[in-house]
C-alpha positions as CSV (number, residue, x, y, z in Angstrom):
1,M,-1.6,28.2,-6.9
2,G,1.9,27.2,-5.6
3,F,3.1,23.7,-5.1
4,A,4.9,21.8,-2.4
5,A,8.2,23.4,-3.4
6,C,7.1,26.5,-1.6
7,W,7.5,24.8,1.8
8,M,9.6,21.8,2.7
9,P,11.2,20.8,6.0
10,A,14.6,19.1,6.2
11,P,14.0,15.6,4.9
12,A,16.5,14.0,7.3
13,L,14.5,14.9,10.3
14,A,11.7,12.8,11.8
15,I,8.3,14.3,11.1
16,A,5.7,15.1,13.8
17,A,2.6,17.3,13.6
18,S,4.7,20.2,15.1
19,G,7.0,20.0,12.1
20,L,4.2,20.7,9.6
21,P,2.4,24.0,9.0
22,A,0.3,25.2,11.9
23,S,-2.6,26.0,9.6
24,A,-3.8,24.5,6.3
25,P,-1.5,25.8,3.6
26,Q,-2.5,27.0,0.2
27,E,-0.4,24.2,-1.3
28,R,-2.5,21.0,-1.7
29,I,0.6,18.8,-1.4
30,L,3.4,18.8,1.1
31,D,5.8,16.3,-0.5
32,T,8.4,16.2,2.3
33,A,9.6,12.8,1.2
34,D,10.3,14.1,-2.3
35,V,8.6,11.1,-4.0
36,L,6.5,13.0,-6.5
37,S,7.5,14.5,-9.8
38,R,6.5,18.1,-10.7
39,A,4.0,16.7,-13.2
40,A,2.5,14.3,-10.6
41,I,2.2,17.2,-8.1
42,G,0.3,19.3,-10.6
43,E,-2.1,16.5,-11.5
44,L,-2.8,15.5,-7.9
45,S,-3.2,19.1,-6.8
46,K,-6.0,19.5,-9.4
47,T,-7.7,16.4,-8.1
48,L,-7.5,17.6,-4.5
49,E,-8.9,21.0,-5.6
50,S,-11.9,19.1,-6.9
51,F,-12.9,18.3,-3.3
52,S,-13.7,22.0,-2.8
53,A,-16.8,21.6,-4.9
54,E,-18.1,19.3,-2.1
55,R,-17.1,21.9,0.5
56,V,-14.1,19.7,1.6
57,D,-10.5,20.9,2.0
58,A,-8.2,18.1,0.9
59,H,-4.4,17.7,1.2
60,L,-1.7,15.1,0.6
61,I,1.4,14.8,2.9
62,T,4.3,12.5,2.2
63,V,6.9,11.7,4.9
64,N,10.0,9.6,4.9
65,R,10.5,9.3,8.6
66,L,8.0,9.5,11.5
67,D,8.8,10.4,15.1
68,Y,9.3,7.2,17.2
69,G,6.1,5.5,18.1
70,L,4.0,7.8,15.9
71,S,1.7,6.2,13.3
72,L,0.5,7.9,10.1
73,S,-3.1,8.0,11.3
74,Q,-2.0,9.7,14.5
75,L,0.1,12.2,12.6
76,G,-2.9,13.0,10.3
77,N,-5.3,13.4,13.2
78,S,-2.9,15.7,15.0
79,V,-2.4,17.8,11.9
80,L,-6.2,18.1,11.3
81,E,-6.7,19.1,14.9
82,R,-4.1,21.9,14.6
83,W,-5.6,23.1,11.3
84,S,-9.1,23.1,12.8
85,E,-8.0,25.1,15.8
86,S,-6.3,27.7,13.6
87,G,-9.6,28.4,11.8
88,G,-9.4,26.0,8.9
89,E,-12.3,24.5,6.9
90,P,-14.5,22.4,9.1
91,N,-14.5,19.5,6.7
92,Q,-11.1,18.2,5.7
93,V,-9.6,15.1,4.2
94,L,-5.9,14.3,4.6
95,F,-4.1,11.6,2.6
96,L,-0.7,10.5,4.0
97,I,2.1,8.4,2.6
98,D,5.1,7.0,4.5
99,S,7.8,6.3,1.9
100,Q,10.0,4.5,4.4
101,T,7.4,1.7,5.0
102,N,5.4,2.2,1.8
103,S,2.3,2.6,3.9
104,A,-0.6,5.0,3.6
105,A,-3.4,6.5,5.7
106,V,-6.5,8.6,5.2
107,V,-8.0,10.7,7.9
108,T,-11.0,13.1,7.9
109,S,-12.6,15.7,10.1
110,P,-15.4,14.4,12.4
111,G,-18.0,16.1,10.3
112,L,-17.4,13.8,7.4
113,V,-17.8,10.5,9.3
114,T,-21.3,9.9,8.0
115,Q,-20.2,10.2,4.4
116,L,-16.7,8.7,4.7
117,D,-16.9,6.1,7.4
118,A,-13.9,4.4,9.1
119,S,-14.1,1.2,7.1
120,L,-14.1,3.1,3.8
121,L,-11.1,5.2,4.9
122,R,-9.2,2.1,6.1
123,S,-10.0,0.2,2.9
124,T,-8.9,3.2,0.8
125,A,-5.6,3.6,2.6
126,R,-4.6,-0.1,2.9
127,T,-5.6,-1.3,-0.6
128,T,-6.5,1.5,-3.1
129,M,-3.7,3.7,-2.0
130,A,-1.0,1.4,-0.5
131,Q,-1.2,-1.4,-3.0
132,P,0.2,0.6,-6.0
133,I,2.8,2.1,-3.6
134,R,4.0,-1.3,-2.6
135,D,3.9,-2.4,-6.2
136,G,6.9,-0.5,-7.6
137,G,6.5,2.7,-5.7
138,R,3.6,4.1,-7.8
139,Y,2.9,7.0,-5.4
140,R,1.1,9.1,-8.0
141,Q,-1.2,6.2,-9.1
142,G,-2.0,5.2,-5.5
143,S,-2.8,8.7,-4.5
144,L,-4.9,9.4,-7.6
145,D,-6.9,6.2,-7.1
146,A,-7.6,6.9,-3.5
147,M,-8.6,10.5,-4.2
148,T,-10.9,9.5,-7.0
149,R,-12.6,6.8,-4.9
150,L,-13.4,9.2,-2.0
151,L,-14.4,12.0,-4.3
152,T,-16.9,9.6,-6.0
153,V,-18.5,8.8,-2.7
154,L,-18.6,12.5,-1.7
155,Q,-20.4,13.3,-4.9
156,G,-23.1,10.7,-4.1
157,G,-21.8,7.9,-6.3
158,E,-21.4,4.3,-5.4
159,D,-18.1,3.3,-3.8
160,P,-15.9,1.9,-6.6
161,G,-14.4,-0.6,-4.1
162,E,-11.0,-2.0,-3.7
163,P,-8.7,-2.5,-6.8
164,I,-8.9,-5.9,-8.4
165,T,-5.8,-8.0,-7.8
166,A,-4.8,-10.2,-10.7
167,E,-4.7,-13.9,-9.7
168,V,-1.3,-15.5,-10.5
169,V,-1.8,-18.8,-12.3
170,S,1.1,-21.2,-12.4
171,Q,1.9,-22.3,-15.9
172,P,2.3,-26.1,-16.5
173,T,5.9,-27.3,-16.5
174,N,7.8,-30.5,-17.1
175,I,10.2,-29.7,-14.4
176,P,9.5,-32.0,-11.4
177,T,8.8,-30.4,-8.0
178,K,10.9,-31.1,-4.9
179,E,8.2,-33.4,-3.6
180,E,7.9,-35.2,-7.0
181,T,11.7,-35.7,-7.0
182,K,11.7,-37.1,-3.5
183,S,8.8,-39.5,-4.4
184,S,10.5,-40.6,-7.6
185,N,13.8,-41.3,-5.8
186,A,12.0,-43.3,-3.1
187,F,10.2,-45.4,-5.8
188,T,13.5,-46.1,-7.5
189,W,15.1,-47.4,-4.3
190,I,12.1,-49.7,-3.7
191,V,12.5,-51.2,-7.2
192,V,16.2,-51.7,-6.7
193,L,15.8,-53.3,-3.3
194,L,13.1,-55.6,-4.6
195,T,15.2,-56.6,-7.6
196,V,18.3,-57.3,-5.5
197,G,16.1,-59.3,-3.0
198,T,14.9,-61.4,-5.8
199,I,18.0,-62.0,-7.8
200,V,20.5,-62.7,-5.0
201,P,18.5,-65.7,-3.6
202,M,18.1,-67.1,-7.1
203,L,21.8,-66.8,-7.8
204,T,22.7,-68.4,-4.5
205,W,20.3,-71.3,-5.2
206,W,21.8,-71.7,-8.7
207,V,25.4,-71.8,-7.5
208,F,24.9,-74.3,-4.6
209,S,22.6,-76.5,-6.7
210,R,25.2,-77.3,-9.3
């Protein structure tokens, strides 16, 4: 099976549905944004091929620039509509990545709505897929995690859920904060003023009492 290198539009042009294949290609991945290595394309293509066992045709499309006013989800739905009209598989899943905004989307054919509902697709795109992409441009990892999550559900397994985000715990430090510094300075001035207010009258009394 060939890879995305077999077909690629000019990367400088904005992408719309009309700029993508009119029918579902043999290649599982159309990396128009050129963000995936050859090894990543090979690994992800095999994972996408696994959807075929569930009678689902799955593809991944990356773009680096969308037509003005066009969202990733709109692009995906337009592509699936064109592929369906051209006689493609009735059940399709399309994973999309916008490398310019580091965002992702997942769209499916209407026939899969009972298995892959809108909330699952939204969660998969915004967290499972987009979180690794935003965290250091891990396009391969984000795509693999998203594909694995949906494939698990299609196979009848329990949804693995969103990725666990590590909680950042601040380490104790001896360096005072800005608020602590302000508080400390204010206290110092109060002590100075009280001291001056006490000593000056005493000195004045002592001088004039002699």
